[in-house]
N, C-alpha and C positions, 0 to 999 in steps of 0.2 A: 711275365704271364699276360695272357690274355684275358679281358673280361668277356662275359658273353652280353648280345646287346640286350636292353632290356625286355620283361614280356608284353607284347602287346593285347592290350582288355580285346581286342578283337579275336585273340585265339579261342576265346569262348566260343564263338560260333561255329556247330555242326551241322548248318543243314539251311537252306532257303525254305521258309516257312512258309510264305504266300508270296506272289508274282501277282502283280498289277499293271494290267495295258490299258495303257488313254488309248480311249476309243474317237474318234470322228461322228462313226453314227451308230447310236447304241442302240437302235432299234433292229438294223442290219446285225451289229454284233450279237445281240442277244440272240436274235434267231439261229444265227449260225452254232452257237457254244452250245444251244439248249436243244435248236431241233436237227441240225445237220451231224452235230459231232455227238449229240445225247451227253452232254456233261450232267451230275447231277445238281442240280438249283441247293445250297448250303443255304443260302440268305440274301436277302433283298434288305440293304441297308435305306437306300431311298431308290427312285428311279435311277440317280446318277453314281450308285456304287454296288455292284452286283458278283456276286461270292458262288463259285463254283469246288464240289469238294472233289480232288485229285488223289486219293490216297490217303497221306499223311499231310498231302499240300492242300495251300487254296489259289484258284486262279480268278481275281478278281479282274472287273469290265470298270473302270471310273475315266468318269468326266474329270480334265485335268484339275479344273475347277476346286474341285473337293481339298485336294492336298497341295496344288501346287497350281498356279497360275502360268504355267508353260504352253506356250500356242501350239496347235496340231501342228503335226508333220505335214507336210506338204502331199497331194496326193502322188501316190507313185512311189514313196519314201516308205520302206520299211522300217519300223521303229524295233523290231526284234523277232528273234529265231525262237521259236521254243520245238522241241525235239519232246518226245511220245515215246517210251517204251513199251513194247508189247512183244509178244510170242510171234516166233518166225511167218506162222500160217497165218495170223493174222495181219500182216502186212498187206496182203495181196487182198485180204477180205474187205479192210479198210478202204482200199482202193476203188474196190466196186461199189461201196457204199456212197463214196466220194462222188463219184461217175451219175452214180443213182440219183444223188439230189443234183446233179447239176454244177458241180463245181471244176472247175478246170484243174486239171493235175501240171504242176511244173515240171515233176519229171515221174513218170512212173515206178512204180517198183523195179527197185535194181542191187544187184548184189555187188556191192562194192570192194576194193582190193582189201581195204583194213577192218573187214571181216564184219563188215552191216550189211543188212537188206534196208533200203531205204526208200520212202516214199516221201514227195515235198507236194506241199499246194499253198495258199494263201487266202486269208480270211478275207470277212468283206472290208476291212481296212488296209490289207495289201500288206499283211506281216506274213512273214515266211515261217509255215509250221508242216513239221516233219514227224512221220513215224516212224519208227526205226527195231530191227530185231538184232541180234546179235546171231550172226550165221556161222 
């Protein structure tokens, strides 16, 4: 008789509640997320911790010293990739708005063989951002 492995307490996790981006340039990152992407400001706990509400999730910009003393990544190194899901027609509208705001596109709206229409660009710290739709 084979016994089943013990249940992990981490099985209780059902979703990512918030994501923290450790930033190098808070002023540039805040302007980008608030003015270019127009994310709604949820709260500002301090000049070093700013939160945006995205549906049921929170995206926070933070200086690493608030929660950890990690050194910033070298310039030219993305710390993460975030993907934001929209309706198909909105991928192109987002691309147009980014270009209007002077943001360089890494990859323009493209229909992928796996059934997504994707758009890639970077934030001021070099993180890779994606807007996509299922097609």
